[in-house]
NUMAR-778639 format. One record per residue (C-alpha): y negated, x, z. Coordinates in pm, 1 decimal. Layout:
Y	X	Z
...
//
This chain:
-7876.9	12389.3	8162.6
-7792.3	12085.8	8387.3
-8129.8	11988.7	8532.4
-8485.9	11972.5	8396.6
-8772.8	11946.3	8654.3
-9132.2	11885.7	8567.0
-9477.9	11927.0	8717.0
-9720.5	11631.7	8685.9
-10080.9	11730.8	8634.4
-10158.8	11892.1	8293.6
-9793.6	11892.1	8223.5
-9672.3	11531.9	8187.7
-10035.7	11428.6	8091.0
-10341.5	11605.2	7955.2
-10561.5	11619.1	8271.9
-10870.6	11705.6	8057.8
-10872.3	11354.5	7922.7
-10991.4	11171.6	8236.9
-11208.6	11470.6	8339.1
-11381.0	11461.4	8003.7
-11448.2	11084.7	8018.8
-11614.2	11126.5	8367.7
-11815.3	11422.3	8236.0
-11944.6	11237.6	7931.3
-12047.2	10939.2	8137.7
-12242.7	11129.9	8395.5
-12324.5	11485.1	8247.9
-12292.8	11424.0	7872.7
-12654.4	11525.6	7823.4
-12582.9	11884.0	7949.5
-12466.1	12168.4	7719.2
-12150.1	12282.2	7907.5
-11824.6	12344.9	7734.8
-11620.1	12078.8	7910.4
-11282.9	12245.6	7862.3
-11412.5	12560.4	8040.3
-11574.7	12347.8	8308.0
-11238.3	12184.7	8369.4
-11060.2	12515.8	8396.1
-11309.7	12640.2	8643.3
-11281.2	12306.8	8846.5
-10907.3	12370.4	8861.1
-10947.2	12730.4	8968.9
-11165.2	12615.0	9264.2
-10929.6	12337.1	9352.9
-10639.9	12578.0	9373.3
-10864.7	12819.6	9570.3
-10888.3	12573.2	9859.9
-10547.1	12400.8	9824.5
-10398.2	12562.3	10136.9
-10708.7	12472.7	10336.5
-10676.2	12106.3	10232.3
-10294.2	12111.7	10293.4
-10331.9	12238.9	10653.9
-10621.5	12016.5	10739.3
-10910.7	12278.7	10743.9
-11082.8	12102.3	10460.9
-11061.1	11720.7	10383.6
-10986.4	11599.8	10034.1
-11339.0	11449.2	9985.9
-11506.6	11787.1	10057.0
-11257.6	11960.7	9823.3
-11365.5	11727.6	9543.8
-11731.0	11800.3	9602.1
-11667.9	12175.9	9627.2
-11459.1	12215.8	9314.4
-11697.5	12040.5	9071.5
-12002.5	12182.8	9231.2
-11864.7	12542.1	9210.4
-11761.0	12478.3	8856.9
-12098.0	12386.1	8746.9
-12248.4	12669.5	8945.2
-12028.3	12906.4	8739.3
-12242.5	12794.1	8438.2
-12566.2	12834.1	8617.9
-12616.3	12465.1	8678.7
-12676.1	12313.5	9030.2
-12571.9	11961.8	9087.4
-12644.1	11746.9	9386.9
-12392.7	11628.2	9635.9
-12457.9	11278.4	9522.4
-12378.8	11373.8	9158.9
-12064.9	11548.5	9271.4
-11949.8	11234.8	9447.8
-12031.2	11015.0	9155.1
-11836.1	11236.9	8923.9
-11523.0	11238.9	9147.6
-11547.6	10851.4	9157.8
-11556.3	10840.3	8779.8
-11275.5	11080.9	8759.9
-11055.4	10894.5	9002.2
-11118.4	10579.3	8800.0
-11017.5	10736.4	8468.3
-10707.8	10889.8	8634.1
-10583.1	10537.1	8689.0
-10559.5	10510.9	8313.8
-10357.4	10826.9	8239.6
-10082.6	10821.4	7991.7
-9767.1	11023.1	7934.1
-9831.3	11280.3	7665.3
-9632.8	11177.6	7349.6
-9467.9	11525.2	7336.9
-9358.1	11496.0	7692.0
-9213.1	11144.8	7639.4
-9018.1	11295.2	7337.9
-8884.1	11572.1	7565.4
-8782.9	11318.4	7842.4
-8612.6	11100.5	7590.9
-8412.5	11393.3	7449.6
-8324.4	11524.8	7795.2
-8200.6	11176.2	7905.4
-7991.8	11129.3	7583.0
-7826.3	11463.1	7644.7
-7729.0	11372.8	7994.4
-7951.6	11612.5	8179.4
-8067.4	11526.3	8529.7
-8441.1	11496.5	8550.7
-8676.0	11539.8	8839.5
-9031.9	11598.7	8939.3
-9191.2	11862.1	9169.5
-9561.7	11824.5	9219.7
-9834.1	11958.4	9452.6
-10086.7	11719.1	9608.1
-10129.6	11427.5	9851.3
-9834.3	11203.5	9871.7
-9987.9	10875.9	9780.2
-10217.9	11009.8	9516.9
-9943.5	11188.8	9329.9
-9699.3	10902.7	9361.8
-9958.8	10671.3	9206.5
-9982.1	10908.2	8911.7
-9593.8	10903.0	8881.4
-9603.6	10526.6	8881.6
-9884.7	10506.2	8622.7
-9696.6	10737.3	8393.1
-9391.7	10511.2	8433.3
-9161.7	10803.2	8521.5
-8903.4	10579.9	8672.9
-8782.5	10529.6	8321.9
-8641.2	10875.2	8339.1
-8640.8	10987.4	8703.8
-8460.7	10847.3	8998.2
-8689.5	10768.3	9297.0
-8498.0	11013.5	9510.7
-8567.3	11292.5	9258.5
-8944.7	11284.0	9294.9
-9062.9	11566.6	9524.4
-9433.6	11570.0	9633.3
-9569.4	11853.0	9845.4
-9789.7	11617.0	10051.4
-9478.5	11426.4	10154.5
-9258.2	11730.0	10222.4
-9504.7	11944.3	10402.4
-9434.6	12238.7	10175.5
-9580.3	12326.3	9834.5
-9517.5	12539.9	9524.1
-9498.9	12829.7	9488.2
-9291.8	12845.0	9803.0
-8930.2	12903.2	9741.6
-8861.0	12648.3	10011.1
-8959.8	12356.3	9812.3
-8718.5	12453.3	9525.3
-8443.1	12498.4	9789.7
-8507.2	12140.5	9907.5
-8479.2	12010.9	9550.1
-8155.9	12208.4	9493.8
-7999.4	12054.3	9805.1
-8111.8	11693.9	9715.7
-8008.7	11714.7	9339.6
-7710.4	11947.8	9364.2
-7866.3	12210.4	9159.5
-7745.5	12563.8	9085.1
-8073.1	12772.8	9031.4
-7949.5	12931.2	8720.4
-7894.0	12601.6	8555.4
-8231.8	12457.9	8642.2
-8543.8	12468.3	8400.2
-8877.9	12400.2	8555.2
-9167.8	12297.3	8325.3
-9523.9	12338.1	8449.0
-9875.5	12445.2	8353.4
-9968.6	12668.3	8643.8
-9863.1	13033.8	8608.0
-9900.3	13101.7	8984.1
-9747.3	12784.3	9119.3
-9489.7	12687.1	8856.3
-9382.7	12997.4	8673.8
-9391.4	13232.8	8970.5
-9257.7	12975.7	9206.1
-8962.1	12889.6	8983.0
-8879.1	13248.8	8902.9
-8886.5	13359.8	9258.5
-8641.2	13074.3	9337.9
-8401.2	13204.9	9068.5
-8484.5	12918.1	8840.5
-8568.9	12936.7	8460.6
-8944.7	12869.3	8395.9
-9104.7	12700.8	8092.9
-9480.3	12741.4	8088.5
-9672.8	12445.2	7948.6
-9984.5	12643.5	7863.6
-10222.5	12381.1	7732.2
-10541.9	12593.9	7827.7
-10417.3	12911.3	7659.3
-10427.3	13101.5	7987.4
-10316.4	13464.5	7996.5
-10088.5	13615.1	8249.3
-10261.7	13867.9	8491.4
-10163.3	14220.3	8410.7
-9890.2	14386.5	8616.6
-9704.4	14056.5	8695.3
-9326.0	14085.7	8725.4
-9247.4	13713.7	8687.3
-9255.9	13598.0	8324.5
-9185.2	13255.9	8180.2
-8849.0	13231.3	8004.4
-9015.7	12995.8	7740.7
-9359.5	12888.2	7646.9
-9493.5	12561.5	7509.4
-9805.7	12607.2	7300.8
-9949.4	12494.8	6967.8
-9648.7	12646.3	6779.1
-9369.2	12532.7	7007.4
-9322.3	12181.2	7125.6
-9143.1	12070.2	7441.7
-8851.3	11928.6	7252.3
-8825.9	12239.6	7040.6
-8790.2	12447.4	7344.7
-8536.0	12218.5	7496.2
-8311.9	12233.1	7177.3
-8347.5	12606.6	7169.4
-8234.9	12640.2	7518.2
-7931.5	12404.9	7469.4
-7853.4	12579.0	7141.8
-7826.4	12917.5	7320.7
-7599.7	12805.6	7592.1
//
């Protein structure tokens, strides 16, 4: 193990926190399980990610689409105005995101052990860069080792983005470990590129049946990020 790369959303910080704050402000009177609403919102966001990336759908419409569809999943229809107000509140609370304590512990341990650290994240360039700044990731990550799909024009799970990172950071795939929350983008993307994959499974997702790409390690309630890091290093 020489390099550790990390996703941003729902990996470095708990994305449910700003979502829940926005929900409570606007829809707190409704009887909807906010954790499941969030999961559905993420599902619909990923459903149209390619359309947003190639310009077929603008980001504003995607925001309206994902929360409207998420509520519709629970049989609730919200207005376009409510969807826009929710997104405004969500964006406001995202400006206050904080690095998860367990991820800060992981980063400190990795840095102390001399590992090279980087970030690979999908999303609009400026938007994701602002999150990286808010999380104060420059304390651990060199500016040239932050890779954002919106700036590169290529996104996970494409193998190409991992090859770009390898070239820029001098990585041998077998020595790289990628930490991310999305099975489809992070685990599958990393494994197809020949990397090791660590699944940060905050939402207790299950792997679809018949999948050939499995994570090498999982982070869950019984296994913290730093525990996994120490286990990896202890086995090498």
